[in-house]
KOLZAGU-725594 format. One record per atom (N, C-alpha, C): residue in three letters; atom name; x, y, z. Coordinates in nm, 2 decimals, decimal comma, padded with zeros to 4 digits. Each point is the difference from the previous one (the first is absolute). Example, Ala and Ser with C-alpha at 12.3 -4.5 7.8 and 13.67 -1.06 7.14 Angstrom:
2
 res atom      X      Y      Z
 ALA    N  01,32 -00,57  00,78
 ALA   CA -00,09  00,12  00,00
 ALA    C  00,09  00,12  00,00
 SER    N -00,04  00,11 -00,07
 SER   CA  00,09  00,11  00,00
 SER    C -00,08  00,11  00,08
END
This chain:
88
 res atom      X      Y      Z
 MET    N  02,19 -02,34 -01,18
 MET   CA -00,03  00,11 -00,08
 MET    C -00,08  00,10  00,09
 SER    N  00,04  00,13 -00,01
 SER   CA -00,07  00,10  00,08
 SER    C -00,11  00,06 -00,08
 GLY    N -00,10  00,05  00,07
 GLY   CA -00,12  00,07 -00,06
 GLY    C  00,04  00,14 -00,04
 PRO    N -00,11  00,07 -00,04
 PRO   CA  00,03  00,14 -00,04
 PRO    C  00,03  00,09  00,12
 ARG    N  00,08  00,10 -00,02
 ARG   CA  00,04  00,09  00,11
 ARG    C -00,10  00,11  00,01
 LEU    N -00,06  00,03  00,11
 LEU   CA -00,09  00,10  00,02
 LEU    C  00,06  00,12  00,07
 ARG    N -00,05  00,12 -00,02
 ARG   CA  00,04  00,12  00,07
 ARG    C -00,13  00,08  00,03
 ASN    N  00,02  00,09  00,10
 ASN   CA -00,11  00,08  00,03
 ASN    C -00,04  00,10 -00,11
 ALA    N -00,12  00,02 -00,03
 ALA   CA -00,04  00,10 -00,10
 ALA    C  00,03  00,14  00,04
 THR    N  00,03  00,08 -00,09
 THR   CA  00,03  00,14  00,03
 THR    C -00,10  00,09 -00,07
 ALA    N  00,00  00,13  00,03
 ALA   CA -00,09  00,09 -00,07
 ALA    C  00,01  00,00 -00,15
 GLY    N  00,12 -00,03 -00,05
 GLY   CA  00,03  00,00 -00,14
 GLY    C -00,07 -00,12 -00,07
 ASP    N -00,04 -00,10  00,08
 ASP   CA -00,07 -00,12 -00,05
 ASP    C -00,15  00,02 -00,02
 VAL    N -00,06  00,10  00,04
 VAL   CA -00,14  00,02  00,01
 VAL    C -00,06 -00,02 -00,14
 ASP    N  00,05  00,07 -00,10
 ASP   CA -00,06 -00,01 -00,14
 ASP    C  00,00 -00,14 -00,05
 ALA    N  00,12 -00,07  00,02
 ALA   CA  00,01 -00,14 -00,05
 ALA    C -00,10 -00,09  00,08
 LEU    N -00,01  00,02  00,13
 LEU   CA -00,09 -00,08  00,08
 LEU    C -00,15  00,02 -00,04
 VAL    N -00,04  00,13 -00,03
 VAL   CA -00,13  00,02 -00,04
 VAL    C -00,03 -00,06 -00,13
 ALA    N  00,10  00,00 -00,10
 ALA   CA -00,02 -00,06 -00,13
 ALA    C -00,01 -00,15  00,02
 LEU    N  00,07 -00,06  00,09
 LEU   CA -00,01 -00,14  00,03
 LEU    C -00,13 -00,04  00,05
 TRP    N -00,05  00,08  00,10
 TRP   CA -00,13 -00,03  00,06
 TRP    C -00,11  00,01 -00,11
 ARG    N  00,01  00,10 -00,08
 ARG   CA -00,10  00,02 -00,11
 ARG    C  00,00 -00,12 -00,10
 ALA    N  00,12 -00,04 -00,03
 ALA   CA  00,02 -00,11 -00,09
 ALA    C -00,06 -00,13  00,05
 CYS    N  00,00 -00,01  00,13
 CYS   CA -00,06 -00,12  00,07
 CYS    C -00,15  00,02  00,03
 GLY    N -00,06  00,12 -00,05
 GLY   CA -00,14  00,02  00,02
 GLY    C -00,04  00,06  00,13
 LEU    N  00,10  00,04  00,08
 LEU   CA -00,02  00,06  00,13
 LEU    C -00,02  00,15 -00,01
 ALA    N -00,09  00,06  00,08
 ALA   CA -00,03  00,14 -00,01
 ALA    C  00,10  00,07  00,10
 PHE    N  00,04  00,12 -00,04
 PHE   CA  00,09  00,08  00,08
 PHE    C -00,05  00,14  00,00
 ARG    N -00,04  00,06  00,11
 ARG   CA -00,04  00,14  00,01
 ARG    C  00,07  00,05  00,12
 ARG    N  00,08  00,11 -00,02
 ARG   CA  00,07  00,05  00,12
 ARG    C -00,09  00,04  00,11
 GLN    N -00,12  00,06 -00,04
 GLN   CA -00,10  00,04  00,11
 GLN    C -00,05 -00,12  00,08
 ALA    N -00,02 -00,11 -00,08
 ALA   CA -00,04 -00,12  00,07
 ALA    C  00,10 -00,05  00,10
 VAL    N  00,13  00,00 -00,04
 VAL   CA  00,10 -00,04  00,09
 VAL    C  00,01  00,09  00,13
 GLY    N -00,02  00,13 -00,02
 GLY   CA  00,00  00,10  00,11
 GLY    C -00,12 -00,03  00,09
 ASP    N -00,12 -00,03 -00,06
 ASP   CA -00,12 -00,03  00,08
 ASP    C  00,02 -00,12  00,08
 GLU    N  00,06 -00,11 -00,06
 GLU   CA  00,02 -00,12  00,07
 GLU    C  00,10  00,02  00,11
 LEU    N  00,11  00,07 -00,02
 LEU   CA  00,10  00,03  00,10
 LEU    C -00,07  00,08  00,12
 ALA    N -00,08  00,09 -00,03
 ALA   CA -00,07  00,08  00,10
 ALA    C -00,09 -00,09  00,09
 GLY    N -00,07 -00,10 -00,07
 GLY   CA -00,08 -00,09  00,08
 GLY    C  00,08 -00,09  00,09
 LEU    N  00,11 -00,06 -00,06
 LEU   CA  00,09 -00,09  00,08
 LEU    C  00,06  00,08  00,12
 LEU    N  00,05  00,12 -00,03
 LEU   CA  00,07  00,08  00,11
 LEU    C -00,11  00,03  00,11
 GLY    N -00,12  00,04 -00,05
 GLY   CA -00,10  00,03  00,10
 GLY    C -00,03 -00,11  00,09
 GLU    N -00,01 -00,12 -00,06
 GLU   CA -00,03 -00,12  00,09
 GLU    C  00,12 -00,03  00,09
 LEU    N  00,12  00,01 -00,05
 LEU   CA  00,12 -00,02  00,08
 LEU    C  00,00  00,10  00,12
 GLU    N -00,02  00,13 -00,03
 GLU   CA  00,00  00,10  00,10
 GLU    C -00,11 -00,03  00,11
 ALA    N -00,11 -00,04 -00,05
 ALA   CA -00,11 -00,03  00,10
 ALA    C  00,04 -00,11  00,09
 ARG    N  00,06 -00,11 -00,05
 ARG   CA  00,04 -00,11  00,08
 ARG    C  00,11  00,04  00,10
 LEU    N  00,10  00,08 -00,05
 LEU   CA  00,11  00,04  00,09
 LEU    C -00,06  00,10  00,11
 ARG    N -00,09  00,09 -00,04
 ARG   CA -00,06  00,09  00,10
 ARG    C -00,07 -00,08  00,11
 ALA    N -00,07 -00,11 -00,04
 ALA   CA -00,07 -00,08  00,09
 ALA    C  00,09 -00,07  00,10
 LYS    N  00,13 -00,02 -00,04
 LYS   CA  00,09 -00,06  00,08
 LYS    C  00,09  00,10  00,08
 GLY    N -00,04  00,13 -00,01
 GLY   CA  00,07  00,10  00,08
 GLY    C  00,11  00,07 -00,07
 CYS    N  00,03 -00,04 -00,13
 CYS   CA  00,11  00,06 -00,07
 CYS    C -00,04  00,15 -00,03
 ARG    N  00,10  00,09  00,02
 ARG   CA -00,03  00,14 -00,02
 ARG    C  00,07  00,06 -00,12
 LYS    N  00,09 -00,08 -00,06
 LYS   CA  00,07  00,06 -00,11
 LYS    C  00,04 -00,11 -00,10
 VAL    N  00,00  00,03 -00,13
 VAL   CA  00,04 -00,09 -00,11
 VAL    C  00,11  00,06 -00,07
 ASN    N  00,11 -00,07 -00,03
 ASN   CA  00,11  00,05 -00,08
 ASN    C  00,00 -00,08 -00,14
 LEU    N  00,02  00,08 -00,10
 LEU   CA  00,02 -00,07 -00,13
 LEU    C  00,14  00,03 -00,05
 LEU    N  00,06 -00,10 -00,07
 LEU   CA  00,13  00,02 -00,06
 LEU    C -00,02  00,00 -00,15
 VAL    N  00,03  00,11 -00,07
 VAL   CA -00,01  00,01 -00,14
 VAL    C  00,13  00,01 -00,06
 GLU    N  00,03 -00,09 -00,09
 GLU   CA  00,14  00,00 -00,07
 GLU    C  00,00  00,11 -00,10
 PRO    N  00,12  00,06 -00,02
 PRO   CA  00,01  00,11 -00,09
 PRO    C -00,05 -00,03 -00,14
 ALA    N  00,01 -00,12 -00,05
 ALA   CA -00,06 -00,04 -00,13
 ALA    C -00,15  00,01 -00,01
 ASN    N -00,06  00,00  00,12
 ASN   CA -00,15  00,00  00,01
 ASN    C -00,06  00,13  00,05
 ARG    N  00,07  00,11 -00,03
 ARG   CA -00,04  00,14  00,05
 ARG    C -00,14  00,03 -00,05
 ALA    N -00,04 -00,05 -00,12
 ALA   CA -00,13  00,04 -00,05
 ALA    C -00,12 -00,04  00,09
 VAL    N  00,02 -00,09  00,09
 VAL   CA -00,10 -00,04  00,09
 VAL    C -00,02  00,10  00,12
 VAL    N  00,10  00,08  00,02
 VAL   CA  00,00  00,09  00,12
 VAL    C -00,13  00,09 -00,01
 GLY    N -00,04  00,05 -00,12
 GLY   CA -00,12  00,08 -00,01
 GLY    C -00,12 -00,07  00,04
 VAL    N -00,01 -00,13 -00,03
 VAL   CA -00,11 -00,09  00,04
 VAL    C -00,01  00,00  00,16
 TYR    N  00,12 -00,03  00,06
 TYR   CA  00,00 -00,01  00,14
 TYR    C -00,03  00,13  00,07
 ARG    N  00,04  00,11 -00,06
 ARG   CA -00,03  00,13  00,05
 ARG    C -00,15  00,03  00,00
 GLN    N -00,07 -00,04 -00,11
 GLN   CA -00,14  00,01 -00,01
 GLN    C -00,08 -00,09  00,11
 LEU    N  00,07 -00,10  00,05
 LEU   CA -00,06 -00,09  00,10
 LEU    C  00,04  00,05  00,14
 GLY    N  00,07  00,12  00,01
 GLY   CA  00,03  00,06  00,13
 GLY    C  00,14 -00,03  00,05
 TYR    N  00,08 -00,06 -00,07
 TYR   CA  00,14 -00,02  00,04
 TYR    C  00,09  00,12 -00,03
 ASP    N  00,09  00,02  00,09
 ASP   CA  00,10  00,11 -00,02
 ASP    C  00,14 -00,05 -00,02
 VAL    N  00,08  00,08 -00,07
 VAL   CA  00,14 -00,04 -00,02
 VAL    C  00,08  00,04  00,12
 ASP    N  00,08 -00,08  00,05
 ASP   CA  00,09  00,03  00,11
 ASP    C  00,14 -00,03 -00,04
 ASP    N  00,09  00,08  00,05
 ASP   CA  00,14 -00,02 -00,03
 ASP    C  00,06 -00,10  00,10
 LEU    N  00,02 -00,12 -00,05
 LEU   CA  00,05 -00,11  00,07
 LEU    C  00,12 -00,06 -00,07
 ILE    N  00,08 -00,07  00,07
 ILE   CA  00,11 -00,08 -00,06
 ILE    C -00,02 -00,14  00,03
 PHE    N -00,02 -00,08 -00,11
 PHE   CA -00,02 -00,14  00,01
 PHE    C  00,14 -00,07 -00,01
 MET    N  00,03 -00,09  00,09
 MET   CA  00,13 -00,07  00,00
 MET    C -00,03 -00,15  00,00
 GLU    N  00,10 -00,07 -00,06
 GLU   CA -00,01 -00,14  00,00
 GLU    C  00,14 -00,06 -00,01
 LYS    N  00,01 -00,13  00,04
 LYS   CA  00,13 -00,07 -00,01
 LYS    C -00,03 -00,14 -00,04
 PHE    N  00,06 -00,04 -00,10
 PHE   CA -00,01 -00,14 -00,05
 PHE    C  00,11 -00,08  00,07
 LEU    N -00,03 -00,12  00,05
 LEU   CA  00,09 -00,09  00,07
 LEU    C  00,04 -00,11 -00,08
END
């Protein structure tokens, strides 16, 4: 017997996920998420800088475009790139 099938969450799932978190008694505040992300990225950038890294690239999926504004506030710029992959 196989277990439940999982898929990646999409931007359209946000309201349902927030409702689920609240039903479980978990707090959700968009600002808190942004603040936590800023702290995590700040620490990551500091560690990479200490190792001599001069650039960080982020991959944002089209379904997650809402986060682009957060990354821009943290100093990231949008660049025209083509991401390619091949499944074997």
